[in-house]
N, C-alpha and C positions, 0 to 999 in steps of 0.2 A: 449319726443313728438318733430320729423322734423316738420319745417315749409313744407310749399307746395313747391314741386321746380317750375324752371320754364315751365310753358307750351311750349309744340311742334311747336306754330304758334307764331304770333304775336294776344298781346292782344288786345280789342275793346271793346267797350260797347259792351252787351250779354241782351237777354232777359232771358235767362232761363239756371239753374244750375241742375247740375246737380251731385248726389255723389256716391259715388256707396262702399258702406262694404263689404270690399273684406279678409277674412283668410282663409290660404290655397286656392286658388284657383289659383293657375297657369294653371290651365287642362281647364278650363272656362273661365279667365277672356277674352280673347283677344278675344270670341268668341261672349261675351258681349258686349266690344266694338264697333265687326265690322256690331256689331248687331241694333246699331244704327240710325234712318233713317240717311242719310247725309239732309234734311233740319233741323234736329232736329241739326244736326248739325254744321252746319253753324249760329244756332245760341248762341249756349250753350258751357261754361265752366264744363270741365268737371272733375274731384274731385277720383280719389283712393283714399280712404283712410283705409290705412294693417294695421291692425286692431294685429303684431305682429306674423306675419305668420311664420313659419317654415320647409316650404315650398319656390318655385321661383317664389311668385306674383311679385316679383318685377323682376325679370326678364321677366314678362308674360308683366306687362304693357311693360320695355324699348324695349322687340321684337316689341311691337305693333308699325304698320306702318300704318298715317292716318293720316287726314286732321282737325280734332278737334282741341280746344285748351284743352291741356289735363296739367293735373295735379297731380303729386303724391304726398300723404303723409302716412310717416309712427308711430307708436307705436313702443318705442321700447320691449314693451312688451303687452301681449293681454288683451285688457282693457274693452274689453266687447264691445256687439251690442251698447246699452243708450247711452255708451262715442262717441262711432263714429257715432253715430243721432245726437246726441249736436255739434261734430265737426263740421259736413254734414253743421246742419242749423244755425253753426255762418258766416261757411266759407262761405256760397251762401248766407244770406243778408251784407255780408261783398262787394261780388260782386257787390253788385245794381240789381242782376239777379231778373225780375217780378215773376217767379215760379220757385220753386225748387222741382226736386223731387231725392227719396230713388230709386236705382237699387242696388239689389243687384248683388257680383261676382257671385253668384255661378251658372247661367243659367237657375232657377227657375223660374221665372219673365220674360214676353216678354220685352226685349229693343224695339223690333220693333214695338211698338203700343205706346210708351211713342207720338211721335206726336199727336196720335186721343185723348190721356193725355193733352199734352200741350193746343193743338185749343180747347178742351169743356171747362177750364178753359179762355179761352179767348174769347169765344163769356160770360160764367156767372162767368164777373168777384166778382160777392156775392158773388161764394163758397170761404170756407176757404179751403178742398182738393175735389181732386177725388180718391179713392182708386179704387186697381182692385182688383173686384170679382172672386173667382173661383167658387165661388157656384149660380152664377144670374143666369147658361144657368144645367137646369136639366141636371142630372149624368155627368156629366164637372169632377167633384173633381175624383171619383173614374174612368171613363176614363186615367186620367191623371197620374192613379197607386198613387195618394194620398192613405197613411196608411188606415186601417179600422181605428185605433184607434183615429187619426188624425182627420178624416168622423165624428166619431162619436163625442165626446169632443168638436171639433169645435161649430159641430152644439148646442149641450148642450147650451157652454159658452155664445153662440150669443143669443141663444136666451132669456137667464135671461137677456143680455146686452140689448135687445130689448123691454124687460120688464122694469130694469132701465130706457134707456134712451130713449128721447123727436122721436128723431132720427131712423128709423128701417135698418136697414144694412141687407144684404145676408152673409156678411162676414170683419168683424171686426179684423180680424186674419191676411190678408193678408199682406204683407211688400211690397205690389208697391202701392207707393201714391206719388200720386203729388200733390202741397201745395201751395197756395196764399199768394208771404213772405208778404204780408199788415196784414195778420193771423198773422203769423209767427210772427211777432214785437212784438203780445201782450204776448206773453209766456213767462214767466222767464227762459231760459231754467236750469240752475242752480238747479231748483225745481225739474226737474224731474224725473223721477226714470233712474236707472241705465240697466237696463236690457231688455228683450226681449218687457216686454210688455211699453212701454215707445210710442211704432204705436199708441195701443190705449190710453194708456195717454191724449196726444196728439188731437184724437181725441173726447173723452171723453169731452176733454175743450172747445174744440169746439160745441160739442154740450149742452153744460150747458151753453154756453155765449151766444147761439144761434146764431150760424149761419149755413148753409147752407152749406149740404154735399152730396156730391152725388158719387157713381161707377159707375164704368163700366168691361163689362164680360172681362175677362185675360182664357188661357187658364190654367189647371193644370199640371204641371211640373214634377216628380219624377222620380229619376234613384238611382244609389246607392251613392249617396253623403250621407257621413254623416251629421246628425243636430248636430250643437252647442246646441238646446234646449232643456234642459230640461225639459218637459212636469207636470213634478207634478208640479213642486216653480212655473211656469208659469201659470198654471190651478190656484196656491191659490193668486199668484198676483190681478189677473185677478179679481180674488171671489173677494179679497178686495176693489177693484176700483166699479164691483155693491155695494157689502154693502154702502162706501161712498156714493155712489152716492141715494140709495133710501133713508138714512137716511137724506141728502139735500133736498132733497124732499117736 
């Protein structure tokens, strides 16, 4: 693993840290970076974590021209989403930022709404996190071309999870999350999942420990991109977490 490279702007004390999981996102990375609101960029350190991409993701990063504090980190081989999230959180905590956001590099999540999410946490500092929900507005997922099997599977799993966990959410499987760093400091990152269910695991820990959670609506965006998520394996991991939580109640 490479250490973060020097940012394109001089570093200073910043309120926000944004880490971007990036795997074969050469076609979308510049658009994602360019969609982060300027007011957020002024207060943020942005770290692109290249998870062993086989395309020119690095070139897309290097060619991006912006005013942000940008850094780049690359894993020499693909280590998986869980490893990227744990690294992103670790680097965010090390930066001293008060709020840490996960923004995927494939363009599925709305970078332009980050200001809304950060502002929400600043108004509600007792929250552990704010998650973007693609199902908060009825019909939004279908309108955004989410595949039918994902809509049905997500609805089934979310219904089970809302039975198992205290706080009810509409979309526990969105990867667009902004965290309160004070909550993240309580986690043992090494014990967290190495796979895609790490987001749900963190949400589950927050719920079990009595932290407040919140969600804000976001648009659904599906095009022709190839997903790296194995839905069967992911579903089984989610069910395992649900059963574990039910047994502890």
